[in-house]
N, C-alpha and C positions, 0 to 999 in steps of 0.2 A: 749680426750680419751686415747691417748698414755701416757700422764702423769699419768692418773689414773692406767693404766696397770702397769707402772713401780713402782708407789707408793706402790703397793701391795707386791713387793719384797724388795724395798728399805726400807719399814717399818721394814723389817727383820734386818736391820743394823743401822738405824738412831738412835735408842734408846739404842744402846749398851753403857754400862756404864764402862766396864772394858777397860783398856788401852792396846795398843800393847806393847809387851815387849821392853825394851830399847835396843839400839844398844849394841853389845858386841865388845870388842876390840881384836877380834881374827878372824880367818878364818870363823867362824860360826856366825858372827855378825847378820845375817839376819834370822837365823834358826827359824822355828816355834817351839812351839806354839806361836801365836801372841796375845793371850789374857791370862789373869790370871784366875786361877780356885779358886772356893770357897772350894774345897775339902781339907782335911787336912791329914797329914801323913808325914813320912820321905821322903823328896824329893831326888830322885836319877836320875835326868835328866842330862845326859851327852851329850851335843850337838855333833852331828856327830857320836855318838856311841850308846847310850841308850836313845832314844827319840821317842815317839809314839804319835804325836799330833793329829792323827785322830781316836784315841780310847779314849773314854770319860767315866768317872764314875767308877762304881764298876763291875769288871769282875767276881767276886766271888759271886755266889748265888744271882743274881740280882732279883728285883721285877718286872722289866720291861726291855725289850731289843728292841732298835730301830735302824734300819739301815737307816740313812739319806742319801740323795743325798750329795755328797762330798762338793759341793760349799757352803753348809749352815753351815760349820764349825764355822764361826764367831759368830753365834747366839746360838749354841748348849749349851754352859755352862749356859747362862742366861735363855734359854728356859727350861732347865731341873731344874734349881733352882726354877723357877716360878711354874713348875708343882708340884714339891715336896712341895712347900709352900701351894699350893691350896689343894693338897692331901697328907698330912703329913704321911699317912699310908705307902706310897711308898718312902722309904728312900734310896734305892739302885737301881739306874738306870744305865744301860750300853748303850752306843750309839757309832756307827761307822759313820765316814764321809769319806768314800772311794767311788770310782766311782760305780754307780749303776750296771754296767755290771759285775764288780768284785763281788759285793755283791750277785748278782743272782747266779754266779758260786759257791760262798761260801754256799749259801742256798742249792743248788743242790748237792754239795759235802758233806755238813755237817761239814766241817772244813775249817779253814783259818790258814795258816802258815805265821807268821811274824818273821823273824829271827829264833830263836830257840823256839819260843812260839807258841803253837797251841790253837786256839779259837774254841770251839765246841758249842757255844751258838746258839740257834735258835731264830730268831727275832719274836717279837709280832706284830710289825708295821714296814713297810718299806715305804720310800718316793722316788719318782723319777718323771720323766717327764710324762705328761698325756698319751702319746702314750704307754709307757712301762707299766704303771699301768693299762691302759685300756686293753691292750693285755693280761696281766696276770689275770685280772678280768674275761675276757672271757674264760680263761683256768681254772677258778674255784679256784684261789688262795685265794680270799678274801671273807669276810662276809660284809665288809663295805669299801667304799672309800670316800675320801673327797678332793676336790680342796682347796688349802689354800694359794697359792701365784702365782704371775706371774713375768716374767723377760724378758729382751731382751739382746742383745749383745753390747759390747763396745770393744775398743782396749786399751790395757795396754801398756804404754811406760815408758822409764826412765824419771826421773824428768827433766823438762825443754824441753822434747821432742827434743833431739839433732839432730835426723834425720829428723825432720820436717814432721812427718807422719800425714796425715790428712784424708786419706780414706783407705778403704780396698784394693783398687787398688794399693796403694803404697807398700803393702806387697809383691807384685809380682816383685818389682825392684831387680836387681841383688845385689845391695849393702845393702839390708835390710835383716837381719836375723830374723826368725820368730819362735816362739814357738807355736805349733799347737796341740790341743788335738787329740789323735788317735781315729778316728771314730769307730775302732773295740772295744774300751773299754768304751769310754765316749760319752754319748748322745749328748753333746754339739758339738762334732766334726761334726756330720751330720748337725746340725743347722748352723754351721759356713760355711760349704761347700755350703749349700743352699744360704747363704748370699753372698758368692763369686759369685755364679751364678746369683744372683740378680744384681750384679754390672757389671760383665764381662762375663756372660754366662759360658760355659764350659771352655773357654780359660783361664780365671783367675784361676779357680779351678784346672785345669790340671797343670798349671804353678806352683802353690804353693804346690799342693799335690803330684805331680809326679816329675817334673823336679827339683824343689828346694829341695825336699826330697833326690833325688839321689845325688845331689851335696852338701848336708848337710847344706844348708842355710835355710831349714825348719827342725826344730827338733821336732819330734813327742813325746808327753808326755804320760805317763801312768796315772798320777794324776795331771791334769793341775792346780787345784786350789792351789797346793803347788809349783809345778815345774815352772809354767810360771812366777809368781812374783819373785821366787828365781833366775831363769835364767836371768831375766831383771835386778834385783838388783845387781847380780854378773857379769853383762855385758857379758853374754854368748850369748844373743840375743838382738835385738833392740825393738821387739814388740811381742805382742801376743793377739789374739782375746780371750775374756773371757766373762763371764756373767757381766752385768752392775753392779750388786751388789758387785761383787769381785773387779772390778776396782774402784768403788766408795769407798769401804771400805779402800783399800790401799792408795788411793790418797787423801782421805778426813778425815779418822778416825784413821790414824796411822802416825808415823813419818818416814815411809818408803820413799825412793827416787823414787816414782812412780807417774806418771800422767795418766790421762784418756783422750782418744779421743773418742768422741761420734760418732755413726754411724747414718746417716739420716734415718728417719722412712721408707722412700720408699725402702730402701735396707735392713733394719733390719729384724730380725726374732724373733718372740715372743715365749715364752715357758710358759706352765702352770705346776706348781708342784702339785702333788697329793700324798696323804697318803693312804695306804691300810692296813686294819686290817686283818691279816692272819687267815684263818680258823683253822689252827693247832697251833695257838699261845699258847705257854706254860703258859702264864699269861693272861688269857682271860679277867678277870675283869680289870686289869691294862691297857690292850690294849684299852678296851672300854672307860675307863676314859681318856686316852691320846687322842684318836680320838675326844672325846667331848671337851677336853681342847684346841685342835688346833683351834677351832672356838670361843674360849672365849675371853673376854676382857683382861684377865690376859695374855694370850698367845700373843695377839697383842701388848700389852704394852711391853712384854719382847722381842718380835721379832722386 
């Protein structure tokens, strides 16, 4: 049963056909984006200066706008290509892969500021964890919701696991530095805290989330799916709990110096991802098509 659960999110990445970007011979050698895009145009990506890997597609007059849960960044290019192939009418799609908590604030504010650029697009579809989508559905946000994937947790470590980390309990050791998603912004943070409590009750959670934060051996992230692998690859931390799909992607489908440590099922925490079609979607027909597409064979093959 557990393998079936994980397969529904690992299927999001196993079929990826694009390759991670090659190492660079400078201080930004590990910088995202970690996949290639099918979009064309003058490329002006300057690593460390002008680079926005979590904003995908056409920001000008799009046919469809989707706010994805951030950890699904690795499948978005392929997924959008598959959608546009199935529905060629929709040629311009814009998507974000930033933390759902930030996306909610963006929706409520009506604007997102990144550097000197302001994005004022309203989403047609958003994706997030089951609890978040269910809560907003009860508040009247959606006309339709759909569960489309499941996931669990894993520990991401540097290639070869030099600190010999084997359990979540090891993350509490004084000599282990940890990247930890901030529960205030990222839903995964609360799931990881629950896993800590499954292993060591409140004592392990308090150690990692309070004591180690205060002495800076736990670093809280704002966007873990980018910061945690970068922190590990640049040797700022030794390890970080992440979604299984992220650890699998970096350790098996890229040439990044990252390995994965699995967490036993009895301590692990599952998550269900859901999509919601917004009542006030600016592109209602496209939103309905995308919701239908998420359950299609074409989507599963792309995911």
